[in-house]
N, C-alpha and C positions, 0 to 999 in steps of 0.2 A: 503492499499500500504505499502511495505518495502523495503528496500535495503540499503546498505552502502552509496548511493547518494542521498538518499530522506530526506528532511528536512521540518517537518511540516510548513506550512504557518505561522501559529500564532508564531513560532519561527523565522523563516526568516523575518518577518514583523515587529519585534521588535530589538531595540538596545541598547546598554548597555550604560551608560552616566557616566563618572568617575569625582569627586571632590577631589583634594587634597590639604593639605597645604603646605608650602616651605620645611618643615623639614622632611617631610611623616609619622609624626606620626599619621595623620589622613588622612584617604581612604576611601572615600563615593561611591557607587556605586548604581544606579537605572534604570530600565528598561523602555522604552516608545516606542511607535509605531513610524515606520520610517516616517508615515505620518505625525506626530505632528512638524516634523521638518522641518524648524529651528523654534528653541523655541524663543518666543518673549520675548525680554528684555526690562525693563523699566529703563530708565536713569534718576537719580535723582539729580539736581546740587543745591541742597539748601545748604545754610550755615553748618547745621548741618552735612550732609552727607559727604562735604568735609573735615570738622576738625575731624571727627572720622575715615577718611580713610587715609586723607594725600593726595587723589587724588584729580582731580578737578571735578570728578562725581563719582557716582557709579551707575553699572549696575546689575540687578538681573532678574532672572527668576524663576519661579515657578519648584521647585524641584519634581520629577515625582512620589517620595514616599512618601506620604502625613503624614505617622506615623514615618518617620526616626527618630533614637534615638539620640539626640543632647548631651545626659548628660555629655559626657567624653569630651566636648569642654567647653570654659571658657565662662561665659556668662555675656554679659554687659546689662542694662536695660536703652536701648539708650531713652527710652519715656514711658508713662503710656502703651501704646499700641503695643511696638514692643520691643525686645530683640535681640541684636546681640549675635553671636557664632563665637569664633574664636580659633585658637591653643594658648594654654597656653604655650609653648615654643617658637614655630617663632613667634607667634603674628598675623599670617596670618589670615584674614577674610574669613569667609566661608558662615554662613548662618543668615537669619533673620527669626523670628518667633512673632507671636502674633496676636492680633483682627484686626492690622492696614492691615496686608496681609492675612487677612482670617483664621487665626490660622492654617494655613500649613506652612510647610519651603518653603523659597526661598532662593536660592543658589547665592552667587555673581558670576559673568560672570566670573573673573578673577581666579577663582579656577577651571574651568573647562578645559578640554583637548582641543587642537587644531583640532579637527575633523572637516573635510570639512562640511560645510552647518549646523554646529551644533546653533548657534545662531544669529537672526537677531535683530538689534536695532530698538523698535518699537515706542517709545516715549521719548520725554524728557519733564520731567515736573520740577517746581520751578526755572525756568531759570530766574526768576526776581529777584531772591537773588543774582544773579552774579554782577548785576549792566552793565556788559561789553559783556553779552554773552556767557563768560566763555568759556570751551571748546566745548560747543554745535555749534558754527560756523566752527568748524573744523572737526565735526563728520559726517558720511557718510549719503547720501540719500538711499533708497531702489534701490535693483537690477536693478528694471524698471525707474530709474531716479526720481521716485517720492519722494518730500521731507517727511521725518519723522517729525510729528507733534512735535511742541514746545508749552508748554504750560508756562505763566507766574507762577501760581501757579500747584495746583492739576490736574493730566491729565483728560482732558473731564469736568473739574470743573471751569475751569476759563478763560481767555483770551488767545484765540490761538495767538502766535507769529509770524509775518513773519519770513521767512526763514534766512533773513539777519539782526533780531534784533539784536542789536540797529542799525545797518547799519555802512558802512564804513565811512560815512560823519559824524556819532555821535563821531568817534574817532578823536581825536586831533592830527593832524600832529606836532604840537609845542610838544605836551606831548613826542609824540613818540621819537622826534628828540632831545628833550633838555635833560639835565643831568638827574640823578636820584632824584626824591622826594617821599615822605618827607625824612627827614635824619633818620628816625627811624620808622621801621615797627613791630608790634607785631606778633608772631606766638603763637598759642594757638592750644591745642588738644580740643576735645568735653566735656571731663569731667573737663576742667582745671587744670590738674595735670602737664600739660606741660604748661609753662608761661616762654616765652622767647622773646626775641628782636632783630630784624637784621638790623645794621647799613648799610645806603646805601654806594656805592662805590664811593661816589662824592671826598672822600680825596685820592683816589689810584693815581691822575693823575701824580704824581712825581715818580712812582715807574717805574721799568724797563719793557720795553714790554714784555720780557719773564715772568717775574710775572703775567702780567696780563693775558697773553696766558694760563697760569698754572691754574689762577682762572676763566678762562672763563668768563672775563671781558672785554665787548664791549670797545674797545680803544676810539671808536668815542664819546661815551657818557657816558662811565663809569658806564654803567648799568649792572647788572649782565644778564648772559644769562638765558633764560627759554628753556626748551627741554622737548619735547614729546617724551617717549620711551615705546617699548615694549617689553624688555627683559624677558625671562621667568622667571627667580629667583625675579625680580622687582615685575611683574605680581603675581604671587604668592603671595609675600610679602602682597602688596598692596589689592591683591583681584580683580584689576582693569586691564582692558585690555590695556589702555593707561594711563602711569604714567606722571606726570608733575614733573620736577626737577629744581630747580634753584642750582647756585654753589656759595658757599661763602668762603672768608678766615675765621678761628675760631675767628682770632682776631676782627672780627666785629660781633661776636655772643655774647649776654649778657643775664643775667640772667634778667627777667620782673620786674617791680616795681621800686621803688626808691632803688639805692643801695648806700651805706656809702661810700665815695673816698677810704677809708681803707679796704674796704670788695674784698676778694679774686675774682677774675675774673674769667670767663668763662673759662674752659681749652682751652689753645692755641694748642694743639698738639693732633692729635688722640690717641696716648698712654695713654697720660694724661685723656684724655674723656673717653676712656675703663676703666682704673683704678678708674675714678670719680664714672661712673654710676655702677661699680659693687663693691663698698666699702661698708664693714658692716656699718660704720659711714657715708654714704653719706651725701652732703652738702644738707640741706633740700631744697635749692633753685633749686634742680635740679630735685624735686618733684618726679612724677612716671615714670622719664625716666629709660628706662631698655635697654639691648642690647642681640641680638641674633648673634653669630658668624658663619656666613652662610659659611664661607672657612676659610681656616688658616690666610688669610690676610683681610678679609673683616667683617666688625661690621656692624648691621643694628640697629637703635635705634628705639623705639617705647614707646607709653605709655601702662604702665603694666595695667592699668585699663580698658581704653575703646580701646585698639590696635590700635591707630592710629600711622601712620609710621611717622617718625621725622626725622632721619639723612641715609646717606649711608657714611661711611668711610672705606677707604683701606688704608692700612700701606705705600704704594709707595706714599700716597699724605699726608703727615704728617700734614699739616698746612690748610687744608681745608677740608669740608664735603659738600655732596650735601643735599639739605634740600625739603622736600615734599611741593610742591608750595601751595596744598590744606590747609595747615596749617595758611597761611599767612593772615592777615587781614588789608589789604590795601585798601585806601579809591578810588582808581580808579577800583575797582572792583576784581573779581575772578582771571582775569589775571596779575593783578598788574603791568600795562605797565608803570607807573611811576616809577617802581624799577626795571623792566625787560626789556630786548630785545629777543625777540623770535626767536629760530633759525626755520628756514623754511624746516625742514626736520624731520622724525620719526627715533630714533634711534633704531638700533637693530632689525632692519626689518627681517634680516635671521634668528631670532627665530619663525617667525610665517610663514615662507614660508609653501606652501601647504595646508593649514588649513583655516578655516572660518576667522581667524585674518587677513590673507594674504589682503583680500579686504579690511577691516579696516583701516590697515595700508598704504595701497596705496591710499586709497581714502582720507586718513587724510592728507598726505602728499600731495596730489594735491590742496586740500582746503587751507592747510598752504601757498602754494605758491599764490594761488588766493589772498589770504589774504593779504600776503606781497606786493603784486602788488598794491592793492588797498590803502593799508595805509598807505607804504614807498616809492613805486615807484618800477618799472622792476629792476633798478640798484641794489637796495639792495636784491634781489632774488638771491638765490644761484642755482635754478634749471636749 
């Protein structure tokens, strides 16, 4: 059969999937059968995945092309059994490959396009590492309402956790309402090249309210605000569908370890930070901190070795930065609730409209609202 309107069935039944980094230096395409959609994503909440990405979890799907050429990407040996591949320019996470994933490439879902029904979260593993459940308490069920299974360690190889583990009752109301603790929280990347510390906002009470609003500090508790966001540029940078940011004045960030009283402080202005990170004689305490200018007034900071996202800075907020929450090493757990008060909304939802992430963002917002009602009471919810 021939003719201009005819499309061979085997072509009609295939779809092209595209993965791309933030700076668009690397674009990968592969075909799969439409019947394989949605692709089933495995979400990992382990300490290592949080510290290598900066996100609260990583999500990956098997890439349809098992022999994909990844040699042009930057390789990082994440473990003895898996390597990670990212863009050497913008640091965007893209693929993993190794015996742990069957020696075929898996792509991070944040690098994928937002086509309708492309991806579905199918499991959450190593949730036990989070202590508090991390982002898993805000992530959606299946379309039919069935819960996505959550595993304390490996998927199908460890204890299956209940949907609300550790449960709203396990969250301390006093902790959520109290002032920020502890005074200092370390934040580090996976390879250790980024070693910094964040001072809590407990000493900000005497500042004008307009300063607290600028720094996104909760005026009641003096905790920094935590925010889930799904903007396209941050998604591509992290390789994550939902990014978790907090916000702090640069005056409250310092180098890790013990610093002599007369030692130079961490840069207190975003222009100084940019100059310090790109200087030829860079302060060794900045470690592997590198910078990519994603637009004329925006700088994205990352680890030049393991590619973890670290900071987001913008010129019109000269005294503060966004900090990737996945790097925080807080004793309360991944959500760092002794230090942060979470907003009960998902930012930049307009960027995911019309695609598979729209359902992810909408459901996460609803679960954030429910979680806020359970832990802080309806009066604290903004919905």
